[in-house]
C-alpha positions in Angstrom: 86.2 111.4 111.5 86.5 114.5 109.2 83.0 114.9 107.9 84.0 117.1 105.0 86.4 114.4 103.9 83.7 111.8 104.3 81.5 113.8 101.9 84.4 114.0 99.4 84.9 110.2 99.7 81.3 109.3 99.0 81.1 111.8 96.1 84.3 110.3 94.6 82.9 106.8 94.9 79.7 107.8 93.1 81.6 109.7 90.5 84.7 107.7 89.7 84.3 104.2 91.3 80.8 103.1 90.1 81.7 99.3 90.6 82.4 99.6 94.3 79.8 97.6 96.4 81.1 98.2 99.9 83.8 99.9 102.0 84.6 99.2 105.7 87.1 101.2 107.7 88.6 100.1 111.0 90.6 102.5 113.1 92.4 101.6 116.3 90.9 98.1 116.2 87.3 99.4 115.9 85.0 99.6 112.8 84.4 103.3 112.3 82.8 103.5 108.9 80.8 101.2 106.6 78.8 101.9 103.5 77.4 100.0 100.5 76.5 100.8 97.0 74.9 99.2 93.9 72.1 97.6 95.9 74.5 95.6 98.1 74.1 95.2 101.8 76.5 94.2 104.6 75.5 90.5 104.2 76.4 90.4 100.5 79.7 88.8 99.6 81.6 89.5 96.4 84.2 87.6 94.4 87.4 89.2 95.6 89.6 87.7 92.9 93.4 87.9 93.8 92.8 89.0 97.3 92.4 85.2 97.7 96.2 85.0 97.3 96.9 87.0 100.4 94.5 84.8 102.4 96.4 81.7 101.2 99.6 83.5 102.3 98.2 83.6 105.8 97.3 79.9 105.7 100.9 79.1 104.6 102.1 81.0 107.6 99.8 79.1 109.9 100.9 75.8 108.4 104.5 76.7 109.0 103.9 77.7 112.6 102.2 74.3 113.2 105.1 72.4 111.7 103.3 71.0 108.6 105.6 73.0 106.4 109.3 73.3 107.4 109.9 76.8 106.0 109.4 78.9 102.9 112.6 77.4 101.6 111.3 73.9 101.5 111.3 72.3 98.1 107.7 72.1 96.7 108.3 68.6 95.4 108.5 67.3 98.9 104.7 67.6 99.0 104.1 65.8 95.7 106.2 62.5 96.0 104.3 60.9 93.1 105.2 63.7 90.7 108.4 64.6 89.0 109.5 67.9 87.5 108.9 67.9 83.8 111.6 70.5 83.3 115.0 70.3 85.1 114.8 74.0 85.8 111.8 73.2 88.0 113.5 70.6 90.3 114.5 73.1 93.0 111.5 75.4 93.1 110.7 76.5 96.7 107.6 77.7 98.4 109.3 81.1 98.7 109.4 81.4 94.9 105.7 80.7 94.6 105.0 83.3 97.3 107.1 86.0 95.7 106.1 85.3 92.1 109.7 84.4 91.2 109.1 80.7 90.3 110.1 79.7 86.8 107.4 78.9 84.3 107.5 77.6 80.7 105.4 80.4 79.3 105.4 84.2 78.8 101.6 84.5 79.0 99.7 82.2 81.4 98.0 79.3 79.5 94.9 79.5 81.8 92.6 77.8 79.2 94.8 74.7 79.2 95.0 74.9 83.0 91.2 74.9 83.4 90.7 72.2 80.8 93.1 69.9 82.5 91.9 66.9 84.5 94.1 67.9 87.5 94.7 71.6 88.1 97.5 71.2 90.6 99.2 68.6 88.3 98.9 71.0 85.4 100.3 73.8 87.4 103.3 71.7 88.3 103.8 70.7 84.7 104.0 74.4 83.7 107.0 75.0 85.9 110.4 75.4 84.3 111.9 77.6 81.6 114.3 80.4 81.8 112.6 82.9 84.2 114.2 81.7 87.5 114.8 84.6 89.9 112.7 87.1 88.0 109.3 88.4 89.0 106.8 86.7 86.8 103.2 87.4 87.9 101.1 84.3 87.7 97.4 85.5 87.9 95.9 82.0 88.2 98.2 79.1 87.9 101.2 79.4 90.1 99.6 80.0 93.5 97.3 77.0 93.0 100.3 74.8 93.8 100.3 76.4 97.2 96.8 75.0 97.7 98.0 71.6 96.8 100.8 72.0 99.3 98.4 73.0 102.0 96.3 69.9 101.4 99.3 67.6 101.7 100.8 69.5 104.7 97.7 69.7 106.8 95.8 66.6 105.7 92.7 68.8 105.3 90.9 70.6 102.5 92.1 74.2 102.3 88.7 75.6 103.4 88.5 73.2 106.4 91.9 74.4 107.5 90.9 78.0 107.0 87.7 77.6 108.9 89.4 76.1 111.9 92.5 78.3 112.1 91.5 81.6 110.5 87.8 82.2 109.5 86.1 80.9 112.6 88.4 82.6 115.1 87.8 85.9 113.3 84.0 85.4 113.3 83.9 84.8 109.6 81.1 82.3 109.5 79.4 80.0 107.0 82.0 80.1 104.2 80.8 77.3 101.9 82.7 75.2 99.4 81.7 75.8 95.8 82.8 72.8 93.6 83.3 73.4 89.9 82.5 70.6 87.6 82.3 72.4 84.2 83.3 75.5 82.3 79.6 76.6 82.5 79.7 76.5 86.3 82.9 78.6 86.3 81.4 81.3 84.0 78.2 81.3 86.1 80.2 82.1 89.2 82.0 84.9 87.3 78.7 86.3 86.1 77.0 86.3 89.6 77.3 89.6 91.4 76.0 88.9 94.8 77.4 85.8 96.5 77.1 84.1 99.8 80.5 83.7 101.4 82.2 80.8 99.7 85.3 79.4 98.1 85.7 77.7 94.7 87.1 74.2 94.7 88.6 72.6 91.6 87.4 69.3 90.1 89.7 67.4 92.6 88.3 69.4 95.5 91.3 71.7 96.0 90.3 75.2 96.8 91.7 77.9 94.5 94.6 80.0 95.7 94.6 82.8 93.2 90.9 83.6 92.9 87.5 82.2 93.7 87.0 83.4 97.3 83.8 85.4 98.0 83.6 87.4 101.3 81.8 90.5 102.6 83.7 93.8 103.2 83.5 93.3 106.9 85.1 89.9 106.6 87.9 91.4 104.5 88.4 94.1 107.1 88.8 91.5 109.9 91.6 89.8 108.0 93.3 93.2 107.6 92.8 93.9 111.3 94.4 90.6 112.2 97.5 91.7 110.2 97.4 95.2 111.8 97.4 93.5 115.2 100.5 91.5 114.4 98.5 88.3 114.1 96.5 88.6 117.3 92.7 88.6 117.6 90.6 88.7 120.7 93.6 87.7 122.8 94.5 84.8 120.7 97.6 84.6 118.4 96.3 83.2 115.2 99.3 84.0 113.0 102.9 84.7 114.1 103.8 88.4 114.2 107.1 87.4 112.6 105.3 85.9 109.6 103.3 89.1 109.1 106.4 91.2 109.2 108.2 88.9 106.8 105.4 88.4 104.3 104.6 92.1 104.0 108.0 93.4 103.3 109.7 93.6 99.8 111.0 90.3 98.5 110.6 91.0 94.7 109.7 93.8 92.4 107.3 94.3 89.6 108.5 97.5 87.9 108.0 100.2 90.5 105.9 98.0 92.7 107.2 95.9 95.6 105.9 92.5 96.4 106.0 90.4 99.6 104.5 86.9 100.1 101.4 87.4 98.0 100.9 90.9 99.4 101.7 94.1 97.6 103.9 96.5 99.6 102.4 100.0 99.1 104.8 102.2 101.0 108.0 100.6 102.4 108.9 103.6 104.5 105.6 103.7 106.4 105.0 100.0 106.2 101.7 100.0 104.5 100.7 97.0 102.3 97.6 95.6 100.6 95.9 92.5 99.2 94.6 93.5 95.8 92.2 91.9 93.4 90.6 92.6 90.0 87.9 95.3 90.0 89.5 97.2 92.8 88.9 94.7 95.6 91.4 95.5 98.3 92.4 95.0 101.9 94.7 97.9 102.8 96.7 97.9 106.1 98.6 100.8 107.6 99.9 99.6 110.9 101.6 102.9 111.8 98.2 104.7 111.6 96.3 101.6 112.9 94.1 101.9 109.8 92.5 99.0 107.9 90.3 99.6 104.8 88.5 96.9 102.8 87.0 97.6 99.5 84.6 95.2 97.7 83.9 95.7 94.1 82.5 94.1 91.0 84.8 93.2 88.1 85.1 95.8 85.4 87.9 96.2 82.9 90.4 98.8 83.7 88.8 99.5 87.1 90.2 102.6 89.0 92.8 101.9 91.6 91.2 101.7 95.0 94.5 102.2 96.8 94.4 105.7 95.3 90.9 106.2 96.7 92.1 105.0 100.1 95.1 107.2 100.3 93.5 110.3 98.8 90.2 110.3 100.7 90.0 107.7 103.5 93.4 108.1 105.2 92.9 111.9 105.5 89.4 111.3 107.1 91.1 110.0 110.2 94.1 112.3 110.5 94.2 114.8 113.4 93.3 118.3 112.4 
């Protein structure tokens, strides 16, 4: 580790990233750096916002490998036989479209208040499908990916968290992730307002765990997920996730302006193969398989938070480059 670069990193965090609570760096499959700020410790989890999406992407890959889902090209309505598409444009939506943010929706700005106020969040999300945006990247911060949680419940016969515990969290040594049921708007805002969490996952009023937000993990937990991806899906000699799924889900399938998007993962540098799970506030799981580098950043929500990928590439990657 380059100690001069380390000093520059910690000075940069203090100066320009005041909402960061923890950073863990893994190099060559080993944790080589960990630090915490703002009164947080290694045991404190934070709400990682949209990093949750990338975790759900992994669970979809596991469900496909187990045969509960045929493929990413399976029609989503196969999993909701009691429901029908409200809009004809939604009749042929596939899992791939939800994973790549190219599903059609009947809105230009996400009606999240109506979604949260609905009696059935998955049903509401299905009802919002349709419109004229088929084939275009249309980022759905909250609503779209929640359909994937509904699909996981139907495909596996388990709550999403139970499936994750059995096939992802427990094998990685991510322990004691609890379910956090929401029954009211007040409970939701209380979760947002809380800074330090125990590891947990929000469940909607029907018990379906959220796919776009609502997961709270420690920086070390996040780094383990990144390491699993850097290892091609292998952990402690056990193949938890197919290497082919990781390769497929972390390459470009759609674009948001100058940014490339995989299956609920952001592609950072197509040439070197780096990618990241990103969430509000600067929460991140950054993976550079070529350099065998994994970086997790945990951070508190703040409007217009600085880009943690910039911090990683400017300060952390150079810390571990050969002189």
